[in-house]
Backbone bond lengths (Angstrom), bond angles and torsions (degrees), N, CA, C in turn:
res aa  C-N    CA-C-N  psi(-1)  N-CA   C-N-CA  omega(-1)  CA-C   N-CA-C  phi
1 X - - - 1.454 - - 1.496 107.22 -
2 X 1.281 119.64 135.08 1.479 126.72 -176.17 1.567 103.72 -82.56
3 X 1.330 113.19 132.97 1.489 119.25 -174.53 1.531 111.37 -119.26
4 X 1.349 120.13 -1.64 1.379 121.74 -178.23 1.556 112.81 -142.89
5 X 1.350 115.19 140.55 1.513 116.92 177.60 1.535 109.12 -61.82
6 X 1.275 120.34 -20.57 1.461 124.05 179.83 1.518 113.73 -65.39
7 X 1.327 115.94 -14.60 1.429 124.09 177.66 1.531 115.77 -83.48
8 X 1.273 115.28 -8.77 1.466 123.34 -177.08 1.516 113.74 -101.30
9 X 1.293 111.56 157.36 1.464 117.25 178.81 1.577 106.52 -137.68
10 X 1.371 114.14 142.94 1.416 116.37 -179.03 1.640 102.54 -115.78
11 X 1.294 115.78 171.31 1.420 121.11 172.42 1.504 105.77 -97.97
12 X 1.309 120.00 127.12 1.452 127.14 -178.87 1.529 110.46 -65.51
13 X 1.281 118.06 146.50 1.497 122.52 -179.58 1.535 111.94 -50.09
14 X 1.294 111.66 -40.18 1.510 115.59 -176.65 1.525 111.88 -90.04
15 X 1.363 117.97 8.76 1.390 119.96 -179.22 1.510 110.14 101.79
16 X 1.276 118.49 162.77 1.427 122.49 177.67 1.601 109.08 88.67
17 X 1.302 115.94 171.68 1.370 122.16 -176.77 1.604 109.65 -87.05
18 X 1.359 114.06 146.39 1.417 122.97 172.25 1.540 109.94 -124.77
19 X 1.358 112.18 75.90 1.470 116.12 -176.36 1.551 110.57 -71.90
20 X 1.324 114.03 125.93 1.476 117.35 178.79 1.477 115.76 -69.46
21 X 1.359 120.13 -18.91 1.390 125.40 175.97 1.444 112.91 -56.98
22 X 1.446 119.57 -23.56 1.511 119.18 177.21 1.480 110.56 -73.03
23 X 1.354 120.36 -7.85 1.484 123.33 176.51 1.496 110.77 -106.13
24 X 1.303 119.72 13.68 1.520 120.60 -172.84 1.575 103.84 -61.32
25 X 1.362 110.50 141.64 1.438 119.37 178.92 1.497 114.01 83.86
26 X 1.330 118.29 1.73 1.418 124.43 -179.90 1.552 109.14 -115.94
27 X 1.281 121.37 144.56 1.489 122.04 175.50 1.529 108.79 -74.82
28 X 1.341 115.18 144.22 1.456 119.96 178.98 1.498 109.55 -120.66
29 X 1.322 112.61 146.98 1.529 122.09 172.68 1.477 105.67 -121.35
30 X 1.394 114.81 101.83 1.461 121.78 -174.50 1.570 107.18 -105.66
31 X 1.397 110.33 129.85 1.493 116.37 -171.01 1.456 111.37 -134.81
32 X 1.363 120.99 125.49 1.419 117.71 170.52 1.493 110.40 -80.64
33 X 1.374 115.06 128.87 1.484 124.08 -169.23 1.469 113.08 -113.65
34 X 1.355 117.25 168.38 1.485 121.50 172.40 1.568 101.79 -160.70
35 X 1.330 109.32 147.73 1.498 115.93 -176.16 1.555 112.30 -92.92
36 X 1.211 121.13 -8.57 1.431 122.04 -178.55 1.545 115.32 -126.17
37 X 1.346 111.60 36.79 1.517 122.90 -179.21 1.379 112.58 -109.86
38 X 1.320 119.35 153.59 1.348 125.32 173.69 1.555 118.34 -52.25
39 X 1.352 106.29 -29.65 1.564 115.60 -175.93 1.622 107.41 -89.62
40 X 1.340 119.14 -2.80 1.434 122.19 -173.30 1.579 110.94 -52.66
41 X 1.327 119.77 -38.24 1.409 117.20 175.61 1.496 118.85 -55.68
42 X 1.383 115.88 -13.00 1.486 122.48 174.17 1.490 108.55 -59.09
43 X 1.311 122.46 -23.53 1.502 123.59 -179.04 1.591 106.39 -55.96
44 X 1.220 117.44 -35.06 1.465 120.58 -177.79 1.572 109.85 -67.97
45 X 1.356 116.95 -40.75 1.481 119.02 174.94 1.431 112.26 -71.30
46 X 1.360 122.20 -37.56 1.426 125.60 179.40 1.579 108.77 -62.00
47 X 1.354 115.56 -42.89 1.464 120.36 176.71 1.492 110.08 -61.14
48 X 1.350 115.66 -43.51 1.468 117.77 -179.56 1.563 112.00 -64.32
49 X 1.322 116.50 -32.79 1.500 116.03 176.35 1.554 107.63 -75.13
50 X 1.229 122.01 -37.17 1.469 122.40 175.14 1.546 108.64 -58.40
51 X 1.303 120.83 -47.94 1.462 122.16 179.96 1.507 110.06 -63.48
52 X 1.294 119.70 -45.94 1.455 125.15 -177.90 1.499 113.68 -61.41
53 X 1.393 117.32 -39.64 1.449 118.39 -171.69 1.439 116.92 -118.92
54 X 1.313 119.75 0.11 1.513 119.61 178.99 1.533 111.65 -58.37
55 X 1.350 119.16 -42.48 1.403 118.02 -177.94 1.482 114.47 -66.68
56 X 1.326 117.33 -15.38 1.423 124.90 175.17 1.487 113.99 -97.54
57 X 1.334 116.52 5.73 1.501 124.85 171.07 1.543 119.12 106.31
58 X 1.442 116.84 -4.31 1.449 115.84 -177.98 1.492 108.67 -74.95
59 X 1.337 114.08 138.71 1.427 121.67 174.68 1.549 109.20 -118.94
60 X 1.361 117.99 115.28 1.466 123.70 173.97 1.545 108.94 -89.00
61 X 1.262 114.38 131.88 1.553 119.40 179.15 1.533 105.15 -126.05
62 X 1.321 116.13 120.21 1.448 122.07 166.50 1.465 116.44 -87.75
63 X 1.303 117.06 134.96 1.431 119.41 -178.37 1.539 112.18 -123.16
64 X 1.276 119.00 88.92 1.452 119.61 -177.72 1.521 115.62 -52.75
65 X 1.330 117.04 139.45 1.479 121.55 -175.68 1.548 110.45 -147.05
66 X 1.223 116.94 130.51 1.451 122.33 -178.51 1.565 115.59 -102.68
67 X 1.320 114.62 14.23 1.437 118.46 -175.87 1.532 115.62 -81.41
68 X 1.303 117.03 -9.64 1.501 117.57 -178.16 1.524 108.77 -112.86
69 X 1.350 118.09 102.56 1.434 122.01 175.46 1.496 112.77 68.20
70 X 1.413 119.46 18.75 1.447 122.42 -176.39 1.538 111.55 47.14
71 X 1.323 115.24 49.77 1.405 120.90 -173.75 1.543 115.21 -97.58
72 X 1.357 112.79 8.29 1.479 120.89 177.24 1.541 106.57 -134.36
73 X 1.316 120.02 63.62 1.431 121.88 -171.13 1.519 113.62 -83.82
74 X 1.305 119.10 -14.85 1.446 126.16 -174.31 1.446 118.09 -65.68
75 X 1.342 121.17 162.36 1.378 125.43 171.26 1.484 109.98 -79.48
76 X 1.413 116.47 171.85 1.451 120.07 179.46 1.555 113.62 -52.87
77 X 1.337 111.18 -43.42 1.503 116.50 -175.49 1.446 108.57 -70.54
78 X 1.334 119.18 -36.53 1.482 120.49 -179.63 1.528 110.39 -66.88
79 X 1.349 115.61 -42.44 1.431 120.11 179.95 1.590 110.63 -63.26
80 X 1.256 113.32 -43.09 1.536 119.46 -179.99 1.489 109.84 -61.80
81 X 1.356 117.53 -45.87 1.378 121.67 -175.27 1.595 110.56 -67.27
82 X 1.333 114.01 -45.82 1.435 121.54 175.39 1.519 113.50 -54.67
83 X 1.325 115.61 -51.92 1.419 118.54 176.42 1.459 122.78 -61.38
84 X 1.344 115.29 -35.06 1.399 122.23 175.04 1.518 115.72 -77.50
85 X 1.357 115.48 -42.37 1.411 122.50 177.84 1.508 116.07 -70.84
86 X 1.295 118.14 -40.80 1.444 124.06 -174.43 1.502 109.68 -85.99
87 X 1.310 118.45 -43.72 1.527 123.50 -173.08 1.490 114.82 -118.93
88 X 1.289 122.61 -2.06 1.473 122.65 178.36 1.506 111.85 66.35
89 X 1.344 118.30 26.88 1.498 121.06 -173.93 1.499 108.11 -63.35
90 X 1.371 113.21 130.59 1.488 119.15 176.33 1.543 109.06 -124.94
91 X 1.308 119.81 -1.89 1.467 120.31 175.73 1.521 109.71 -80.40
92 X 1.322 117.10 158.37 1.414 122.99 -176.38 1.612 109.24 -59.47
93 X 1.303 112.25 146.46 1.467 120.96 174.63 1.546 105.46 -129.60
94 X 1.377 115.62 135.82 1.473 121.43 174.37 1.513 109.84 -85.27
95 X 1.309 111.61 165.97 1.436 116.39 169.22 1.494 110.52 -63.88
96 X 1.369 118.48 155.85 1.495 120.59 176.38 1.485 109.72 -49.59
97 X 1.314 118.43 135.68 1.432 121.80 177.46 1.564 109.84 -144.11
98 X 1.299 118.25 171.93 1.404 127.03 177.92 1.553 105.75 -101.95
99 X 1.346 115.78 141.84 1.425 120.21 176.95 1.560 114.94 -111.36
100 X 1.347 114.50 -13.41 1.496 120.39 176.35 1.479 112.49 -128.40
101 X 1.261 117.42 161.99 1.513 120.84 176.79 1.426 115.34 85.63
102 X 1.362 118.96 -175.78 1.434 122.88 -174.56 1.543 113.08 -65.70
103 X 1.310 117.31 -26.48 1.425 120.79 177.44 1.554 117.10 -91.13
104 X 1.354 116.37 9.59 1.434 121.97 -178.82 1.512 110.28 -53.67
105 X 1.306 115.95 137.94 1.432 119.53 179.15 1.532 107.51 -66.24
106 X 1.346 120.68 142.00 1.407 124.54 -173.19 1.573 110.72 -59.61
107 X 1.281 115.84 -35.37 1.498 118.22 178.82 1.599 106.86 -58.43
108 X 1.285 117.09 -49.41 1.529 118.35 -179.49 1.430 112.61 -65.08
109 X 1.398 118.90 -32.80 1.470 118.08 174.48 1.484 109.77 -60.87
110 X 1.270 118.21 -42.65 1.489 123.92 179.13 1.536 109.59 -61.46
111 X 1.333 115.65 -53.80 1.480 123.27 -176.76 1.543 108.55 -55.35
112 X 1.317 116.71 -52.05 1.469 121.84 -176.26 1.502 111.32 -62.33
113 X 1.329 121.52 -34.24 1.422 125.25 173.57 1.509 114.33 -70.70
114 X 1.341 114.45 -40.82 1.482 119.43 178.71 1.490 115.01 -68.75
115 X 1.336 115.57 -32.91 1.490 120.84 -175.62 1.480 107.79 -131.94
116 X 1.301 118.68 88.59 1.532 120.03 -177.00 1.462 110.29 -72.87
117 X 1.349 116.60 153.71 1.418 125.79 177.42 1.447 116.35 -79.24
118 X 1.299 119.26 -161.02 1.452 125.52 -178.90 1.564 106.32 -60.29
119 X 1.306 111.00 138.61 1.562 120.61 179.61 1.520 112.19 53.42
120 X 1.296 117.53 29.49 1.459 121.83 177.99 1.462 119.32 77.97
121 X 1.391 112.32 8.35 1.432 116.62 178.40 1.587 110.18 -62.70
122 X 1.338 112.17 147.54 1.483 118.74 175.09 1.504 110.35 -96.42
123 X 1.373 116.65 -29.56 1.540 116.55 -171.20 1.447 111.20 -65.03
124 X 1.391 114.63 146.49 1.463 121.48 171.20 1.609 101.66 -78.68
125 X 1.307 113.84 129.26 1.532 120.40 -175.53 1.516 109.51 -81.54
126 X 1.351 118.84 -35.09 1.481 112.60 -171.62 1.617 102.86 -167.09
127 X 1.347 113.31 172.80 1.406 122.81 177.57 1.590 110.69 -57.40
128 X 1.290 113.77 150.94 1.491 125.35 178.42 1.458 113.11 63.01
129 X 1.407 117.16 36.71 1.429 123.90 162.24 1.557 103.46 -73.34
130 X 1.339 115.34 137.60 1.365 119.47 -176.13 1.488 112.70 -119.24
131 X 1.404 118.35 139.73 1.381 120.45 179.62 1.550 106.47 -125.08
132 X 1.344 117.02 119.50 1.428 123.74 178.10 1.595 107.34 -97.54
133 X 1.329 110.34 122.24 1.518 115.42 -174.03 1.536 105.63 -111.62
134 X 1.365 117.83 130.59 1.452 122.57 176.40 1.547 108.94 -69.11
135 X 1.341 111.58 164.14 1.432 121.22 -178.17 1.567 115.53 -54.59
136 X 1.372 115.07 -27.16 1.499 121.32 177.87 1.528 112.41 -76.60
137 X 1.308 114.94 -14.93 1.507 118.85 174.38 1.494 112.83 84.23
138 X 1.347 115.94 0.84 1.481 120.52 -175.89 1.528 111.56 -109.60
139 X 1.338 118.51 -42.44 1.461 121.11 -179.00 1.466 110.73 -80.23
140 X 1.370 117.99 125.50 1.411 125.67 -171.07 1.527 106.80 -132.59
141 X 1.324 115.47 135.41 1.461 123.84 171.41 1.502 109.38 -119.31
142 X 1.338 116.99 139.67 1.442 124.30 -178.75 1.522 110.21 -106.73
143 X 1.309 116.19 138.58 1.493 123.63 178.05 1.553 110.35 -126.16
144 X 1.249 118.83 135.58 1.453 122.53 -177.11 1.516 111.11 -67.96
145 X 1.334 114.31 160.90 1.481 122.81 179.62 1.578 110.07 -58.13
146 X 1.352 114.41 -31.07 1.534 118.90 -178.14 1.510 110.82 -76.81
147 X 1.351 118.52 -16.37 1.430 119.36 174.62 1.465 113.26 -69.43
148 X 1.337 119.02 116.15 1.512 122.01 -179.42 1.407 110.85 -69.21
149 X 1.304 119.96 144.68 1.402 122.87 -179.27 1.598 116.65 -52.76
150 X 1.375 114.28 -37.08 1.422 118.15 -178.13 1.575 108.31 -68.77
151 X 1.259 119.19 -23.99 1.521 122.69 177.94 1.503 108.72 -67.54
152 X 1.295 122.57 -18.20 1.411 126.47 -179.41 1.493 113.93 -79.76
153 X 1.422 118.88 -11.13 1.395 118.02 -175.94 1.533 114.90 -54.41
154 X 1.346 121.06 -44.21 1.456 116.03 -178.43 1.576 111.35 -64.12
155 X 1.346 120.93 -38.94 1.395 123.49 176.48 1.575 113.58 -62.35
156 X 1.299 111.40 -40.40 1.555 117.23 177.54 1.558 108.60 -66.80
157 X 1.287 117.24 -43.26 1.539 119.22 177.84 1.486 108.01 -61.49
158 X 1.288 118.76 -40.78 1.564 118.47 -179.86 1.493 107.83 -63.72
159 X 1.298 121.74 -45.25 1.428 123.95 -176.46 1.540 108.85 -69.27
160 X 1.336 116.85 -36.02 1.438 117.66 177.90 1.555 110.79 -64.93
161 X 1.312 118.24 -31.85 1.411 123.40 -175.13 1.627 112.14 -75.55
162 X 1.312 112.03 -21.06 1.491 115.51 178.28 1.530 112.40 -69.16
163 X 1.313 115.45 144.90 1.478 115.81 -177.84 1.550 112.58 -71.82
């Protein structure tokens, strides 16, 4: 049984492997994203967190997903262009993936089990659900899509303070 997010690997949006082990010992903020969602402007706040905390070790990873209202219909190049041009995104993005159901990416299966949602639910309810992972790769907190990125600062500061 896998016990750490650092044992997982994603496919990068531009192709190639995005092994999470390269971030071992650093806190991660993993977010399922979409380009045509009401929460899409959160890309701006996620980029602000990335810029604010990257030097202290935080890694923000966006994971495009088309499972909620088909709000991420674009190709990898369209997603990359949109994120860079509209929001100046410089944090890593994975290839489009699924977060729920039988084809759910193994990383999201782990995250959903580690940090259950409301009433113990494991399912991701919508785009921009956020998972904050401690430096040890095992402790995970879940934040709702309605939680603005800037509201995560106290939680990020707490995780950053942990050894």
